[in-house]
N, C-alpha and C positions, 0 to 999 in steps of 0.2 A: 528549580526549574520546574516551576508551578504551570508553566506554559507550556510545556512536551512532555509526552508520553514515549515510553519505549516499547515497541511492536516487534514479534514476530513475522516476517514477511518470508513467503515461500513462493518459489515461481517453476513450477513443474516442466514448463517447457524448456526451461535449461537447467533445470535438478538441480537449484541453488536454495539456499536459506539464507537472510538477512537478520541481523537486529537493527532494529532504525530509530531514532529519535523523531517523533513528528510530532510538530507544532498542533496545538488543539486549537488555534482559532483561523486555522486556514481549511478551504474546503476539499472534501476527498479530490474531486477532480484535479484541482492543485496540486496536490500531493502527488497523484498519480502521475501525472505528468511529467513532473520531475524524478520522480522513480525509476519511468520509463526511460528517460532520456539519461538518466544514469547508467542505468545497467547496458543502455548500447553503448556507451564508453568503456564500462567494465567489463565488457565481454567481446570486444573488437567487433561488435555488431553482429553478432550472433542471434542476440535478442532486436527482434523488430516490433515497434510500438505499434498497435492496433486499435483503432477506433473503438470497437466492440469489448476490448479488455474492460474489465472492473475487477474490482477489489471484493471479495468473499468472507466471512467469515468462517473459520475452521470449524467452529464448533456448531453453528448453526446451518452453515450453506445459503444463509441471506447476504444479498448482495448489497453493499454500502450504497447509499444517493450518492452520485458527484456532484450535486447540489447543496449537500448538507456540510455545516461544519464539522470538525472530529468532534467537539464537544458538545454537539448536538446527536451523535449517535452512541453508542455502548461501547466504544472503543475506550479501555482504558491500559495501564501497566501491564504488560503481559499478555494483550491480548495476541490472538494468533491470526494472522490473514494470509489471504492464498490471491495472487494475481495470475487471472486467467484471462 
């Protein structure tokens, strides 16, 4: 599994946390969209995607650029991110 990393995703809006494997060759924006679509289904539409939502580093508070691939960020196995 050299092409995926395991991250911890927290979603304060619905007070949930998930461990996810994400591919390192996909853009952050693509992953965000897929995660949001899955959240809509998993929460029976309790989570509503917003265009202005972003992934943030839990450690630094930095926003992840939606145009960068995961490989080009500081994300690694065990990284903790927040979807706000």
